[in-house]
C-alpha positions as a LaTeX table, in Angstrom:
\begin{tabular}{lrrr}
\hline
Residue & $x$ (\AA) & $y$ (\AA) & $z$ (\AA) \\
\hline
Met1 & $-68.37$ & $-3.97$ & 10.96 \\
Ala2 & $-65.34$ & $-5.60$ & 9.31 \\
Ala3 & $-65.63$ & $-4.10$ & 5.83 \\
Ile4 & $-67.14$ & $-1.26$ & 3.80 \\
Asp5 & $-68.32$ & $-2.58$ & 0.44 \\
Arg6 & $-65.25$ & $-4.42$ & $-0.88$ \\
Tyr7 & $-62.78$ & $-2.72$ & 1.47 \\
Arg8 & $-61.73$ & $-4.21$ & 4.78 \\
Leu9 & $-61.47$ & $-1.51$ & 7.44 \\
Ser10 & $-57.74$ & $-2.25$ & 7.73 \\
Asn11 & $-57.43$ & $-1.35$ & 4.04 \\
Ile12 & $-59.06$ & 2.08 & 4.23 \\
Val13 & $-55.97$ & 4.24 & 4.51 \\
Asn14 & $-54.79$ & 7.86 & 4.68 \\
Met15 & $-51.18$ & 8.73 & 3.84 \\
Asp16 & $-49.29$ & 12.01 & 4.13 \\
Gln17 & $-45.75$ & 13.35 & 4.61 \\
Thr18 & $-44.60$ & 15.28 & 7.65 \\
Pro19 & $-41.14$ & 16.50 & 8.75 \\
Leu20 & $-39.64$ & 14.94 & 11.88 \\
Pro21 & $-36.64$ & 16.36 & 13.77 \\
Phe22 & $-33.80$ & 14.32 & 15.26 \\
Glu23 & $-34.04$ & 16.53 & 18.32 \\
Tyr24 & $-36.55$ & 19.11 & 19.57 \\
Leu25 & $-34.67$ & 22.35 & 20.21 \\
Glu26 & $-36.32$ & 25.41 & 21.71 \\
Gly27 & $-36.47$ & 28.32 & 19.29 \\
Gln28 & $-35.46$ & 26.17 & 16.32 \\
Thr29 & $-37.44$ & 25.44 & 13.15 \\
Tyr30 & $-37.12$ & 22.75 & 10.49 \\
Asn31 & $-36.00$ & 25.36 & 7.97 \\
Asn32 & $-35.64$ & 29.12 & 7.61 \\
Ile33 & $-38.54$ & 30.96 & 9.23 \\
Gly34 & $-41.15$ & 31.69 & 6.58 \\
Glu35 & $-39.83$ & 29.04 & 4.18 \\
Gln36 & $-42.78$ & 28.01 & 2.00 \\
Thr37 & $-41.29$ & 25.21 & $-0.08$ \\
Ile38 & $-40.71$ & 21.53 & 0.62 \\
Trp39 & $-39.68$ & 18.96 & $-1.96$ \\
Val40 & $-40.40$ & 15.32 & $-2.68$ \\
Gln41 & $-38.22$ & 13.21 & $-4.96$ \\
Ser42 & $-40.45$ & 10.90 & $-6.98$ \\
Lys43 & $-38.04$ & 7.95 & $-6.99$ \\
Asn44 & $-37.91$ & 8.05 & $-3.17$ \\
Phe45 & $-41.69$ & 8.17 & $-3.00$ \\
Leu46 & $-41.94$ & 5.21 & $-5.37$ \\
Gln47 & $-39.47$ & 3.26 & $-3.26$ \\
Tyr48 & $-41.43$ & 4.09 & $-0.11$ \\
Ile49 & $-44.72$ & 2.89 & $-1.63$ \\
Glu50 & $-43.23$ & $-0.38$ & $-2.85$ \\
Glu51 & $-41.41$ & $-1.15$ & 0.41 \\
Gln52 & $-43.88$ & 0.07 & 3.04 \\
Pro53 & $-47.64$ & 0.27 & 2.32 \\
Val54 & $-47.83$ & $-2.22$ & $-0.57$ \\
Pro55 & $-46.56$ & $-5.26$ & 1.43 \\
Val56 & $-48.72$ & $-4.33$ & 4.43 \\
Leu57 & $-51.88$ & $-4.02$ & 2.34 \\
Gln58 & $-51.32$ & $-7.57$ & 1.01 \\
Asn59 & $-52.80$ & $-6.90$ & $-2.43$ \\
Gln60 & $-56.27$ & $-6.61$ & $-0.89$ \\
Pro61 & $-58.71$ & $-4.02$ & $-2.30$ \\
Thr62 & $-57.64$ & $-0.73$ & $-0.71$ \\
Leu63 & $-59.06$ & 2.78 & $-0.54$ \\
Leu64 & $-56.20$ & 5.28 & $-0.14$ \\
Thr65 & $-56.73$ & 8.99 & 0.47 \\
Leu66 & $-53.96$ & 11.43 & $-0.45$ \\
Asn67 & $-53.70$ & 15.17 & $-0.78$ \\
Leu68 & $-53.66$ & 16.54 & $-4.34$ \\
Phe69 & $-49.89$ & 16.87 & $-4.80$ \\
Ala70 & $-48.01$ & 16.20 & $-8.05$ \\
Ala71 & $-45.72$ & 13.52 & $-6.60$ \\
His72 & $-48.80$ & 11.52 & $-5.55$ \\
Lys73 & $-50.24$ & 11.27 & $-9.05$ \\
Thr74 & $-47.39$ & 10.62 & $-11.46$ \\
Glu75 & $-47.96$ & 7.86 & $-14.01$ \\
Gln76 & $-45.49$ & 5.56 & $-12.24$ \\
Val77 & $-47.14$ & 6.04 & $-8.86$ \\
Leu78 & $-50.64$ & 5.49 & $-10.21$ \\
Asp79 & $-49.47$ & 2.36 & $-12.06$ \\
Ile80 & $-48.18$ & 0.89 & $-8.78$ \\
Phe81 & $-51.48$ & 1.66 & $-7.08$ \\
Leu82 & $-53.44$ & 0.09 & $-9.94$ \\
Ala83 & $-51.27$ & $-3.04$ & $-9.98$ \\
Asn84 & $-51.91$ & $-3.55$ & $-6.27$ \\
Asp85 & $-55.69$ & $-2.95$ & $-6.34$ \\
Ile86 & $-55.36$ & 0.42 & $-4.57$ \\
Thr87 & $-58.09$ & 2.96 & $-5.38$ \\
Val88 & $-56.85$ & 6.51 & $-4.86$ \\
Ser89 & $-59.04$ & 9.34 & $-3.58$ \\
Leu90 & $-57.30$ & 12.70 & $-3.96$ \\
Ile91 & $-58.22$ & 15.38 & $-1.43$ \\
Pro92 & $-58.74$ & 18.81 & $-3.08$ \\
Gly93 & $-56.69$ & 21.83 & $-2.12$ \\
Ser94 & $-57.63$ & 23.71 & 1.05 \\
Cys95 & $-59.54$ & 20.64 & 2.26 \\
Thr96 & $-56.90$ & 18.53 & 4.03 \\
Ser97 & $-57.47$ & 20.27 & 7.37 \\
Leu98 & $-61.17$ & 19.47 & 7.01 \\
Val99 & $-61.37$ & 15.95 & 5.58 \\
Gln100 & $-57.97$ & 14.26 & 5.96 \\
Pro101 & $-58.02$ & 11.96 & 9.04 \\
Leu102 & $-54.33$ & 12.53 & 9.78 \\
Asp103 & $-54.74$ & 16.30 & 9.89 \\
Val104 & $-58.08$ & 16.28 & 11.70 \\
Ser105 & $-57.36$ & 13.98 & 14.64 \\
Ile106 & $-54.04$ & 12.16 & 14.52 \\
Asn107 & $-50.96$ & 14.21 & 13.57 \\
Cys108 & $-50.97$ & 16.61 & 16.50 \\
Pro109 & $-51.33$ & 14.11 & 19.38 \\
Ile110 & $-48.93$ & 11.59 & 17.87 \\
Lys111 & $-46.29$ & 14.29 & 17.33 \\
Asp112 & $-46.64$ & 15.30 & 20.99 \\
Leu113 & $-46.17$ & 11.67 & 21.97 \\
Leu114 & $-43.18$ & 11.32 & 19.64 \\
Lys115 & $-41.54$ & 14.37 & 21.21 \\
Glu116 & $-42.06$ & 12.93 & 24.69 \\
Ile117 & $-40.56$ & 9.56 & 23.72 \\
Leu118 & $-37.59$ & 11.12 & 21.90 \\
Glu119 & $-36.71$ & 13.51 & 24.70 \\
Glu120 & $-36.89$ & 10.78 & 27.34 \\
Lys121 & $-34.70$ & 8.44 & 25.28 \\
Leu122 & $-32.26$ & 11.21 & 24.35 \\
Asp123 & $-31.66$ & 12.03 & 28.01 \\
Lys124 & $-30.64$ & 8.42 & 28.65 \\
Ile125 & $-28.53$ & 8.14 & 25.49 \\
Glu126 & $-26.63$ & 11.36 & 26.18 \\
Val127 & $-25.70$ & 10.10 & 29.66 \\
Glu128 & $-24.56$ & 6.78 & 28.18 \\
Glu129 & $-22.54$ & 8.51 & 25.44 \\
Glu130 & $-20.86$ & 10.84 & 27.93 \\
Asp131 & $-19.93$ & 7.86 & 30.10 \\
Ile132 & $-18.37$ & 6.07 & 27.11 \\
Leu133 & $-16.28$ & 9.14 & 26.23 \\
Leu134 & $-15.15$ & 9.69 & 29.82 \\
Lys135 & $-13.87$ & 6.12 & 29.87 \\
Gly136 & $-11.83$ & 6.78 & 26.73 \\
Gly137 & $-14.14$ & 4.94 & 24.40 \\
Arg138 & $-15.40$ & 5.98 & 20.98 \\
Leu139 & $-18.96$ & 6.35 & 19.79 \\
Ala140 & $-20.01$ & 4.22 & 16.85 \\
Gly141 & $-20.89$ & 6.02 & 13.63 \\
Ser142 & $-21.78$ & 9.69 & 13.28 \\
Met143 & $-24.14$ & 11.65 & 15.51 \\
Ile144 & $-26.52$ & 12.18 & 12.59 \\
Gly145 & $-26.56$ & 8.45 & 11.91 \\
Arg146 & $-27.22$ & 7.62 & 15.56 \\
Arg147 & $-29.98$ & 10.22 & 15.82 \\
Gly148 & $-31.54$ & 8.97 & 12.59 \\
Ile149 & $-31.72$ & 5.44 & 13.99 \\
Leu150 & $-33.18$ & 6.79 & 17.23 \\
Thr151 & $-35.87$ & 8.80 & 15.41 \\
Thr152 & $-36.85$ & 5.78 & 13.30 \\
Trp153 & $-37.21$ & 3.71 & 16.47 \\
Ala154 & $-39.17$ & 6.49 & 18.20 \\
Val155 & $-41.69$ & 6.75 & 15.34 \\
Gly156 & $-42.44$ & 3.04 & 15.65 \\
Glu157 & $-42.66$ & 3.27 & 19.43 \\
Ala158 & $-44.97$ & 6.31 & 19.28 \\
Trp159 & $-47.31$ & 4.56 & 16.86 \\
Glu160 & $-47.40$ & 1.39 & 18.99 \\
Val161 & $-48.39$ & 3.43 & 22.05 \\
Phe162 & $-50.84$ & 5.64 & 20.17 \\
Ser163 & $-52.59$ & 2.80 & 18.33 \\
Arg164 & $-52.93$ & 0.90 & 21.59 \\
Glu165 & $-54.11$ & 3.76 & 23.79 \\
Gln166 & $-55.92$ & 5.91 & 21.21 \\
Ala167 & $-57.35$ & 3.32 & 18.83 \\
Glu168 & $-60.82$ & 4.83 & 19.14 \\
Val169 & $-59.49$ & 8.23 & 18.04 \\
Val170 & $-58.21$ & 6.68 & 14.81 \\
Lys171 & $-61.43$ & 4.76 & 14.18 \\
Lys172 & $-63.62$ & 7.79 & 14.92 \\
Ser173 & $-61.58$ & 10.02 & 12.62 \\
Phe174 & $-62.27$ & 7.75 & 9.64 \\
Arg175 & $-65.96$ & 7.48 & 10.54 \\
Ile176 & $-66.75$ & 11.16 & 11.09 \\
Leu177 & $-65.14$ & 11.97 & 7.75 \\
Gly178 & $-67.23$ & 9.32 & 5.99 \\
Leu179 & $-64.39$ & 7.04 & 4.88 \\
Ala180 & $-65.41$ & 4.14 & 7.12 \\
Leu181 & $-69.18$ & 4.51 & 6.88 \\
Pro182 & $-71.58$ & 2.28 & 4.89 \\
Ile183 & $-71.91$ & 3.50 & 1.32 \\
Asn184 & $-75.70$ & 3.20 & 1.47 \\
Gly185 & $-75.87$ & 6.42 & 3.51 \\
Ser186 & $-77.43$ & 4.76 & 6.57 \\
Cys187 & $-74.85$ & 6.31 & 8.91 \\
Asp188 & $-74.30$ & 9.65 & 7.17 \\
Asn189 & $-75.58$ & 11.39 & 10.30 \\
Glu190 & $-72.20$ & 10.56 & 11.90 \\
Ile191 & $-70.32$ & 12.71 & 9.39 \\
Ser192 & $-68.85$ & 15.82 & 10.94 \\
Val193 & $-66.71$ & 18.36 & 9.09 \\
Lys194 & $-65.37$ & 21.41 & 10.87 \\
Glu195 & $-67.35$ & 24.62 & 10.28 \\
Ile196 & $-70.04$ & 22.84 & 8.22 \\
Glu197 & $-73.45$ & 22.29 & 9.77 \\
Ser198 & $-74.13$ & 18.53 & 9.95 \\
Ala199 & $-77.72$ & 18.71 & 8.66 \\
Tyr200 & $-76.61$ & 20.82 & 5.68 \\
Leu201 & $-73.74$ & 18.44 & 4.96 \\
Val202 & $-75.89$ & 15.29 & 5.10 \\
Glu203 & $-78.56$ & 16.86 & 2.89 \\
Gly204 & $-75.89$ & 17.88 & 0.40 \\
Leu205 & $-74.55$ & 14.32 & 0.30 \\
Arg206 & $-78.02$ & 12.95 & $-0.37$ \\
Glu207 & $-78.60$ & 15.41 & $-3.19$ \\
Trp208 & $-75.19$ & 14.57 & $-4.62$ \\
Glu209 & $-76.05$ & 10.85 & $-4.58$ \\
Lys210 & $-79.18$ & 11.69 & $-6.57$ \\
Gly211 & $-77.14$ & 13.67 & $-9.07$ \\
Gly212 & $-78.69$ & 16.95 & $-7.97$ \\
Val213 & $-75.50$ & 18.80 & $-7.10$ \\
Ala214 & $-73.25$ & 20.14 & $-9.83$ \\
Val215 & $-69.66$ & 18.90 & $-9.78$ \\
Ile216 & $-67.15$ & 21.74 & $-9.70$ \\
Asp217 & $-63.96$ & 21.21 & $-11.68$ \\
Leu218 & $-60.90$ & 21.63 & $-9.52$ \\
Glu219 & $-58.09$ & 23.65 & $-11.03$ \\
Glu220 & $-54.75$ & 22.17 & $-10.03$ \\
Asp221 & $-53.25$ & 25.60 & $-9.59$ \\
Ala222 & $-55.98$ & 26.36 & $-7.04$ \\
Val223 & $-54.99$ & 23.62 & $-4.61$ \\
Glu224 & $-53.68$ & 24.59 & $-1.20$ \\
Ser225 & $-50.21$ & 23.32 & $-2.09$ \\
Val226 & $-48.95$ & 25.11 & $-5.19$ \\
Glu227 & $-46.85$ & 22.57 & $-7.05$ \\
Val228 & $-43.92$ & 23.22 & $-9.34$ \\
Glu229 & $-42.14$ & 20.40 & $-11.15$ \\
Ile230 & $-38.54$ & 21.61 & $-11.25$ \\
Asp231 & $-37.27$ & 18.54 & $-13.10$ \\
Glu232 & $-38.67$ & 15.16 & $-14.02$ \\
Asp233 & $-37.89$ & 13.65 & $-10.62$ \\
Val234 & $-38.30$ & 16.36 & $-7.98$ \\
Phe235 & $-41.55$ & 18.03 & $-6.97$ \\
Tyr236 & $-41.74$ & 21.14 & $-4.82$ \\
Glu237 & $-44.69$ & 21.95 & $-2.63$ \\
Glu238 & $-45.27$ & 25.57 & $-1.65$ \\
Asn239 & $-47.36$ & 25.85 & 1.50 \\
Phe240 & $-49.36$ & 29.00 & 2.06 \\
\hline
\end{tabular}
């Protein structure tokens, strides 16, 4: 199957943010222990969209799933999506761990792979850097700059390995969550959501398609990530 309705499989996409360290240190965290807030600057997110996914998607009809976070649904962001034929499906609060492909099947194993690649490369780089210093040489740039370049390379390397060796994991994740299944319901029996009985789920979908299930309005302040717009350009996400 090469396409679902008007969407090529390569244009059915899930996107999310995740923190990545320059180095994995035992007993260290990304921030203060218990910190519940992360932030996203809207202009950086706009730049990312225009420079990364938009060129790759080639202005083909695209189905993009995102979690319900303020920075994902500003007028500017939605205008870019619309201009590039990208249909956005926002995942309700408390549901990303259940129906977001990245959270369900991909993030954990690819982060483990990234850690392995980074640590192996860091061991080699540290030996090389020490050798340069012992010979009276100087290291180019700052350590943060060098580690940033290394992490960027490692992300690409990890994805190349993962997509080659675990391609079926990615494909299955989109199928079991219904994103890459025929819209006529002929394969709904493949849908599997954690802690929800499959037969009950499929029956619910069929009733919904008939218009027999009431639609519940989602209150934005009830989403899993409580959002606070501190100024017009920075969004904070409080994770509970």
